[in-house]
C-alpha positions in Angstrom: 0.0 0.0 0.0 1.5 3.3 -1.1 1.6 6.3 1.3 0.7 9.7 0.3 3.8 12.1 0.2 3.9 14.1 3.3 3.7 17.8 3.1 6.2 19.8 5.0 5.3 23.2 6.1 8.2 25.6 6.2 8.0 27.4 9.5 11.5 28.8 9.3 11.8 32.3 10.6 13.8 33.1 7.4 10.9 32.4 5.2 8.7 35.2 3.9 5.5 35.4 5.9 2.4 34.6 4.1 -0.1 37.6 3.8 -2.1 36.8 6.9 1.1 36.3 8.8 2.5 39.5 7.5 -0.8 41.4 8.7 -0.3 39.8 12.1 3.4 40.9 12.2 2.4 44.4 11.3 -0.3 44.4 14.0 2.3 43.2 16.6 4.7 45.9 15.6 1.9 48.6 15.8 0.7 47.3 19.1 4.2 47.4 20.4 4.4 51.1 19.5 1.0 51.5 21.4 2.5 49.7 24.3 5.5 52.1 24.3 3.1 55.0 24.2 1.2 53.5 27.2 4.4 53.3 29.1 5.1 56.9 28.2 1.7 58.0 29.5 2.1 56.1 32.8 5.4 57.8 33.4 4.2 61.2 32.3 1.0 61.1 34.4 2.9 59.8 37.5 5.5 62.6 37.2 3.1 65.4 36.1 0.6 64.6 38.8 3.2 65.1 41.5 5.0 68.2 40.1 2.0 70.4 39.0 2.0 73.3 41.4 -0.7 75.9 42.0 -4.3 75.8 43.2 -5.6 75.9 39.6 -3.9 72.6 38.9 -4.9 70.5 42.1 -8.0 69.1 40.5 -6.3 68.0 37.3 -3.3 66.7 39.3 -5.7 64.2 41.1 -7.2 63.2 37.7 -3.7 62.6 36.3 -3.1 60.1 39.2 -6.2 58.3 38.1 -5.2 58.4 34.5 -1.8 56.7 35.4 -3.7 53.7 36.8 -5.9 53.5 33.7 -2.8 53.7 31.5 -1.3 50.8 33.4 -4.4 48.7 32.8 -4.2 49.6 29.1 -0.6 48.5 28.9 -1.5 45.2 30.5 -4.2 44.6 27.9 -2.1 45.6 25.0 0.8 43.4 26.4 -1.6 40.4 26.6 -2.8 41.0 23.0 0.8 41.1 21.7 1.6 37.8 23.5 -1.7 36.3 22.1 -0.5 37.2 18.6 2.9 35.5 19.3 4.9 38.6 19.7 7.3 39.9 22.2 6.0 43.0 24.3 8.1 46.1 24.1 9.9 47.1 27.2 11.0 50.7 26.5 8.7 53.8 26.8 8.4 56.5 24.1 10.4 59.6 25.3 8.6 61.7 28.0 8.7 65.4 27.6 8.9 67.4 30.8 8.7 71.1 31.6 8.8 73.4 34.6 5.6 75.0 33.1 2.5 73.2 34.2 0.5 74.2 31.1 3.2 72.8 28.9 3.0 69.4 30.7 -0.8 69.4 30.2 -0.3 70.3 26.4 2.2 67.4 26.1 -0.4 65.0 27.6 -3.1 66.4 25.4 -1.0 65.9 22.2 0.0 62.4 23.3 -3.7 61.4 24.0 -4.7 62.7 20.6 -2.0 60.7 18.9 -3.0 57.6 21.0 -6.6 58.0 20.0 -5.7 58.3 16.3 -3.6 55.2 16.5 -6.1 53.1 18.4 -8.7 53.9 15.9 -6.4 52.6 13.2 -5.7 49.5 15.4 -9.3 48.6 15.6 -9.4 48.6 11.8 -6.4 46.4 11.6 -7.8 44.0 14.1 -11.1 43.7 12.2 -9.3 43.3 8.9 -7.5 40.3 10.4 -10.7 38.8 11.9 -9.5 39.7 15.5 -12.9 41.0 16.6 -12.4 40.4 20.3 -9.1 42.3 20.2 -10.8 45.2 18.4 -13.3 45.3 21.3 -10.5 45.4 23.9 -9.1 48.4 22.0 -12.5 50.1 21.8 -12.8 50.0 25.5 -9.3 51.5 25.8 -10.4 54.2 23.5 -13.2 55.2 25.8 -10.7 55.9 28.5 -8.3 57.7 26.2 -11.1 60.0 24.9 -12.1 60.7 28.5 -8.4 61.6 29.2 -8.3 63.9 26.2 -11.5 65.6 27.3 -10.2 66.1 30.9 -6.9 67.7 29.6 -8.6 69.9 27.1 -11.0 71.1 29.7 -8.1 71.8 32.1 -6.5 73.8 29.4 -9.7 75.6 28.4 -9.4 74.2 24.9 -11.8 72.3 22.6 -11.1 68.7 22.1 -9.0 68.2 19.0 -10.5 66.3 16.1 -8.0 63.5 15.4 -10.2 61.8 12.7 -8.7 62.1 9.2 -11.0 63.8 6.8 -11.2 60.6 4.9 -12.7 58.9 7.9 -15.4 61.3 8.5 -18.9 60.8 7.1 
């Protein structure tokens, strides 16, 4: 009785990834950038919450302490998703800007939150394109917090919330 020839699947790391694998690798890389941004936010919120001075900043300083804890939860969620996809989570934060001027620190945070929101909106699209719908839902929940942070910071600065949506994404 003849046996069918066995098929060998080349899983060598040197082989070119197939298109779905390439999409997953791109998602891992993007999530690692998001994770680095979460680390950055944790550090910034911890430091800024403690160094903001002046009665006008006491309320937002308490809010920043709360934001630091939320950013840690986000980092844990993103780290878990990277691991699920077979990637290695990043360990280095994005650079943290500092200033002796309280308003500048809040502006740095607002800019970072706006960038984070823009990136997480793209991440939801990437996840859904790969059929990773549960992961997209995790990121949507993170987006809710990030938009709340953005509103808190914009309000503290007396600014309107920045529209981070590309014109092509608007209806």
